C-alpha positions in Angstrom: -48.5 131.5 -15.8 -51.0 133.4 -17.9 -53.7 132.0 -20.1 -52.8 132.0 -23.8 -55.0 133.6 -26.5 -56.6 131.4 -29.1 -53.9 132.5 -31.6 -51.1 131.7 -29.2 -52.6 128.3 -28.4 -52.8 127.5 -32.2 -49.2 128.7 -32.6 -48.0 126.5 -29.7 -49.8 123.5 -31.2 -48.2 124.1 -34.6 -44.8 124.5 -32.9 -45.1 121.1 -31.3 -46.2 119.5 -34.5 -43.3 120.9 -36.5 -40.8 119.9 -33.8 -42.2 116.4 -33.7 -42.1 116.0 -37.5 -38.4 117.3 -37.5 -37.5 114.6 -34.9 -39.4 111.8 -36.6 -37.8 112.6 -40.0 -34.3 112.7 -38.4 -33.7 116.3 -39.2 -32.9 117.4 -35.7 -34.6 117.8 -32.3 -37.1 120.3 -33.7 -36.3 123.2 -31.4 -35.4 125.7 -34.2 -38.1 124.8 -36.8 -40.7 124.5 -34.1 -39.9 127.9 -32.7 -39.8 129.4 -36.1 -43.3 128.1 -37.0 -44.7 129.3 -33.6 -43.2 132.8 -33.9 -44.4 133.1 -37.5 -48.0 132.5 -36.4 -47.7 134.6 -33.2 -44.7 136.9 -33.1 -45.3 137.6 -29.4 -45.3 133.9 -28.5 -42.0 134.0 -26.6 -43.2 136.8 -24.3 -46.6 135.1 -23.8 -45.0 131.8 -22.9 -42.6 133.5 -20.4 -45.3 135.6 -18.7 -46.0 134.6 -15.1 -43.0 132.3 -14.9 -39.6 132.6 -13.1 -37.0 132.9 -15.9 -33.2 132.7 -15.6 -31.0 133.7 -18.6 -27.5 132.3 -18.9 -25.2 134.1 -21.4 -21.5 134.4 -22.3 -19.0 133.4 -24.9 -18.1 130.1 -23.4 -19.7 127.7 -20.9 -23.3 128.7 -21.2 -24.6 125.3 -22.3 -23.0 123.6 -19.4 -24.0 126.2 -16.9 -27.5 126.1 -18.2 -27.6 122.3 -17.7 -26.1 122.7 -14.2 -28.7 125.4 -13.3 -31.6 123.3 -14.6 -30.4 120.3 -12.6 -30.0 122.5 -9.4 -33.5 124.0 -9.8 -35.1 120.5 -10.3 -34.8 120.3 -6.5 -37.8 122.7 -6.5 -39.8 121.0 -9.3 -40.0 120.7 -13.1 -37.8 123.1 -15.2 -38.3 124.4 -18.7 -34.9 124.7 -20.4 -33.1 124.6 -23.7 -30.0 123.0 -22.2 -29.1 121.2 -25.4 -28.0 124.5 -27.1 -30.8 126.0 -29.2 -29.9 129.4 -27.7 -31.8 131.9 -30.0 -35.4 133.0 -29.7 -36.7 130.1 -31.8 -35.1 127.6 -29.3 -36.3 129.6 -26.3 -39.9 129.6 -27.6 -39.8 125.9 -28.1 -38.3 125.2 -24.7 -41.1 127.2 -23.0 -43.8 125.6 -25.1 -42.6 122.1 -24.4 -42.8 122.5 -20.6 -45.9 124.6 -20.0 -46.4 123.3 -16.5 -42.9 124.3 -15.3 -42.8 127.6 -13.4 -39.0 127.7 -13.2 -37.3 128.3 -16.6 -33.5 128.3 -17.4 -32.6 129.6 -20.9 -29.2 129.6 -22.5 -28.9 132.8 -24.6 -26.6 133.6 -27.4 -24.7 136.6 -26.2 -25.9 138.7 -29.2 -29.6 138.0 -28.3 -29.4 138.9 -24.6 -30.9 142.4 -25.0 -33.9 140.9 -26.9 -34.5 138.2 -24.2 -34.1 140.8 -21.5 -37.1 142.6 -23.0 -39.2 139.6 -24.0 -38.7 137.0 -21.2 -38.8 139.4 -18.2 -36.1 137.4 -16.3 -35.9 137.0 -12.6 -32.1 136.8 -12.8 -29.4 136.9 -15.5 -26.0 135.1 -15.3 -23.2 136.7 -17.2 -20.3 134.3 -17.6 -17.5 135.8 -19.8 -16.8 137.6 -23.1 -13.9 136.8 -25.5 -13.3 136.8 -29.2 -15.4 134.3 -31.2 -16.1 134.1 -35.0 -14.9 137.6 -35.6 -15.5 137.3 -39.4 -19.2 137.4 -38.8 -19.7 138.7 -35.2 -18.8 141.9 -33.4 -15.6 142.6 -31.4 -15.7 142.0 -27.7 -15.8 145.7 -26.9 -18.9 146.1 -29.1 -20.7 143.2 -27.5 -19.9 144.4 -24.0 -21.3 147.9 -24.9 -24.4 146.2 -26.3 -24.9 144.4 -23.0 -24.2 147.5 -20.9 -26.8 149.5 -22.8 -29.5 146.8 -22.4 -28.7 146.3 -18.8 -28.8 150.0 -18.1 -32.4 150.1 -19.2 -33.3 147.4 -16.6 -31.1 148.3 -13.6 -33.3 146.4 -11.1 -33.0 143.0 -12.8 -30.7 140.9 -10.5 -27.4 139.9 -12.2 -24.9 137.1 -11.3 -21.7 138.2 -13.0 -18.1 137.0 -13.3 -15.9 139.4 -11.3 -12.8 138.0 -12.9 -13.8 139.2 -16.4 -13.3 143.0 -16.9 -15.7 143.2 -19.8 -18.4 141.4 -17.9 -17.7 143.6 -14.8 -18.1 146.8 -16.9 -21.2 145.6 -18.7 -22.8 144.7 -15.4 -21.7 147.9 -13.7 -24.9 149.8 -14.6 -27.0 147.4 -12.5 -28.0 148.1 -9.0 -28.3 144.4 -8.0 -25.2 142.4 -8.8 -24.0 139.2 -7.1 -20.4 138.6 -8.0 -18.9 135.2 -8.7 -15.2 134.4 -8.9 -15.7 132.7 -12.2 -12.1 132.7 -13.4 -10.5 134.0 -16.6 -7.6 131.9 -17.8 -7.8 133.5 -21.3 -6.8 137.2 -20.8 -5.8 138.2 -24.3 -9.0 140.2 -24.9 -8.8 142.1 -21.7 -5.5 143.9 -21.3 -7.1 147.4 -21.6 -9.8 149.0 -19.5 -13.3 148.6 -20.9 -14.2 152.0 -19.4 -11.3 154.3 -20.4 -9.1 152.3 -22.7 -6.0 152.5 -20.5 -3.8 149.5 -19.6 -5.2 147.2 -16.9 -2.8 146.1 -14.1 -3.1 142.5 -12.9 -1.9 141.0 -9.6 -2.8 137.3 -9.7 -6.6 137.2 -9.9 -7.0 140.8 -9.0 -7.2 143.5 -11.8 -7.6 147.2 -11.8 -7.3 150.3 -13.9 -5.1 153.0 -12.3 -6.5 155.6 -14.6 -10.3 155.5 -14.0 -10.5 153.2 -11.0 -12.4 150.3 -12.5 -11.4 147.2 -10.6 -12.3 143.6 -9.8 -15.2 143.5 -7.4 -15.0 141.4 -4.3 -16.8 138.2 -5.1 -19.7 136.9 -3.1 -19.4 133.3 -4.4 -16.1 131.5 -5.1 -14.5 128.2 -5.7 -11.9 126.7 -3.3 -10.6 123.3 -4.3 -13.6 121.1 -4.8 -16.0 123.3 -2.8 -18.2 126.3 -3.5 -18.0 129.1 -1.0 -21.2 130.9 -0.4 -21.7 134.6 0.5 -21.9 133.7 4.2 -18.7 131.6 4.1 -20.2 128.1 4.0 -18.3 125.5 2.0 -20.5 123.3 -0.2 -18.8 120.2 -1.6 -18.9 119.9 -5.4 -18.9 116.2 -6.5 -18.9 116.9 -10.2 -18.8 114.4 -13.1 -17.5 117.0 -15.5 -13.8 117.9 -15.6 -11.8 121.0 -15.2 -11.6 124.2 -13.1 -13.9 126.0 -15.5 -16.7 123.6 -14.7 -16.3 124.1 -11.0 -16.8 127.8 -11.7 -19.8 127.0 -13.9 -21.2 125.0 -11.1 -20.8 127.8 -8.6 -22.6 130.2 -10.9 -25.4 127.6 -11.2 -25.7 127.4 -7.4 -25.8 131.2 -7.2 -28.7 131.2 -9.7 -30.5 128.5 -7.8 -30.1 130.5 -4.6 -31.7 133.5 -6.3 -34.7 131.2 -7.0 -34.9 130.2 -3.3 -33.1 126.8 -3.6 -30.5 126.5 -0.9 -27.0 125.3 -2.2 -27.1 122.3 0.2 -30.2 121.1 -1.8 -28.9 122.1 -5.2 -25.3 120.9 -5.1 -26.0 117.2 -5.0 -28.1 117.5 -8.2 -25.0 118.7 -10.1 -23.4 115.3 -9.9 -26.2 114.0 -12.1 -24.8 115.9 -15.1 -22.4 113.6 -16.9 -22.4 115.1 -20.4 -24.1 118.0 -22.1 -25.3 117.6 -25.7 -22.3 115.3 -26.3 -19.8 117.5 -24.5 -17.7 115.3 -22.2 -19.5 112.2 -23.4 -17.5 109.0 -23.4 -17.8 106.5 -26.2 -16.2 103.0 -26.5 -15.1 102.0 -29.9 -12.7 99.2 -31.1 -11.0 99.0 -27.7 -10.6 102.7 -27.3 -12.3 104.9 -24.7 -13.0 108.1 -26.5 -13.9 111.3 -24.7 -15.4 114.3 -26.6 -14.5 117.9 -25.8 -16.0 120.9 -27.6 -13.9 124.0 -28.1 -15.0 126.8 -30.5 -12.6 129.7 -29.9 -9.2 130.4 -28.4 -10.5 130.6 -24.8 -12.3 127.3 -25.2 -9.2 125.5 -26.5 -7.2 126.8 -23.6 -9.7 125.3 -21.1 -9.9 122.0 -23.1 -6.2 121.5 -22.9 -6.5 121.9 -19.1 -8.9 118.9 -19.1 -6.8 116.4 -21.0 -5.7 113.2 -19.2 -1.9 113.0 -18.9 0.0 111.4 -21.8 -3.2 110.4 -23.6 -3.4 110.6 -27.4 -5.4 113.5 -28.7 -7.4 114.1 -31.8 -7.8 117.8 -32.9 -10.7 118.5 -35.3 -11.2 121.7 -37.2 -14.0 122.8 -39.6 -14.8 126.2 -41.0 -18.4 126.1 -42.0 -20.9 128.9 -41.6 -21.7 128.4 -38.0 -18.0 128.0 -37.2 -16.9 131.1 -39.1 -15.1 130.7 -42.4 -11.8 132.4 -41.2 -9.5 130.0 -39.4 -6.8 132.5 -38.6 -7.9 132.5 -35.0 -6.1 129.2 -34.4 -2.9 131.3 -34.3 -4.2 132.8 -31.1 -4.2 129.3 -29.6 -1.0 128.0 -28.0 -0.9 124.3 -28.8 2.3 123.6 -26.8 0.2 121.8 -24.0 -0.3 118.8 -26.4 3.5 118.4 -27.1 4.8 115.0 -26.2 1.5 113.3 -27.0 0.4 111.4 -30.1 -1.5 114.2 -31.9 -3.8 113.6 -34.9 -5.4 116.3 -37.0 -8.8 115.8 -38.8 -11.7 117.9 -40.1 -12.4 119.9 -43.2 -9.5 122.3 -42.4 -7.1 119.7 -41.1 -4.3 121.1 -43.2 -4.8 124.6 -41.7 -4.4 122.9 -38.4 -1.4 121.0 -39.5 0.4 124.2 -40.5 -0.4 125.8 -37.1 0.9 122.7 -35.3 4.1 122.8 -37.4 4.6 126.4 -36.5 4.1 125.6 -32.8 6.7 122.8 -33.0 4.1 120.0 -32.2 4.6 116.6 -33.8 1.4 115.4 -35.5 -0.2 113.1 -38.0 -3.0 114.1 -40.5 -5.7 111.5 -41.0 -8.9 111.4 -42.9 -11.6 111.2 -40.1 -12.4 110.1 -36.6 -12.6 106.4 -37.7 -9.0 106.6 -39.1 -7.8 108.4 -35.9 -9.2 105.7 -33.7 -7.4 103.1 -35.7 -4.1 105.1 -35.5 -3.9 105.0 -31.7 -3.3 102.1 -29.4 -6.2 100.7 -27.3 -6.9 102.8 -24.3 -8.0 106.3 -23.7 -8.3 108.9 -26.5 -9.2 112.5 -26.1 -11.0 114.5 -28.9 -11.1 118.3 -29.1 -13.3 119.7 -31.9 -14.8 122.9 -32.9 -18.6 123.1 -33.5 -19.4 121.4 -36.8 -16.5 119.1 -36.5 -17.8 118.1 -33.1 -21.3 117.5 -34.6 -19.8 115.4 -37.4 -18.0 113.2 -34.7 -21.2 112.9 -32.7 -23.0 111.7 -35.8 -20.4 108.9 -36.1 -21.3 107.9 -32.6 -25.1 107.9 -33.1 -25.6 111.5 -31.8 -24.3 110.6 -28.4 -25.5 113.0 -25.6 
């Protein structure tokens, strides 16, 4: 790590002060306001704090917070880690994460997919993990094709930066194709509605199980170096590493394998890293379990069609489920995307709809032929179901509202 200039030291001190005041006043954890203050005083602070450190960037539409938390846990086998694994994934949050752990050589940063080119330039990463790309908040964000092109352009300018990329996602494969150093992971792609055409030439993609290819230009699924088989990770040399995870779903086994691949790039063997992953029981409230009035409530966050598809895969059989939908600024104001979600997996359960836009959700469930009940809020939903297990799936601000009801559970 390099020594900071006097200006950068002052900026870091003010960053910490602002973050502390934010926490003490109950306005948040201080990551955003702290970074904003620091970068206002010293615009180059992020680059200065990253200099001389080993930085991993984790980006994608879904799974980046969990994968970042897994990766940080894996790298803790080698010592302290600077990370923003609670989700402040823009430059303000990155700056705060690096400032709060100045003694940590290893750094793992979750990066909003739109900010990846900037972090590539400012954080000088040792490795970048690319998870997936799918539609998300299209009323205020770019189409998947535009975002993939943005990634490809940025990565083309840094072809020697090692990548760990999802071979099952055609958009990620194309974006990573300009790099000369790619480690491919069989990261899965259950949601395929955004990748029926070739990213390179626009022709139709042929799919055969997990394999995909374009017969027009030859773009095809690379052979993965890392994979998931059952409850084990398979390494590039064929070793099987048991995954004893506390987080549910096939998608989290894939996230865990990506984390092991990143840790391996940092010199941490998977045998040492894998046991650390079992310490991750929830991530900023995701997968947290709360007991309230005789109900065991589990919280699942889903922000877009691909995320809802994965959440349905995690539901306990026959368990009642609360579906929560808001449409505030950070969610995107347009709720038409819920018509891309097939809600049939919740048929046969007791289903309750809550949130600011619960009536939008009610119409969608009616169209899908799902029986449901509309209630006022999470407290009413809990009272409407019998004692026992209750699953909750919510989009971003609805999820935060529910966390607030449960004392900001992590």
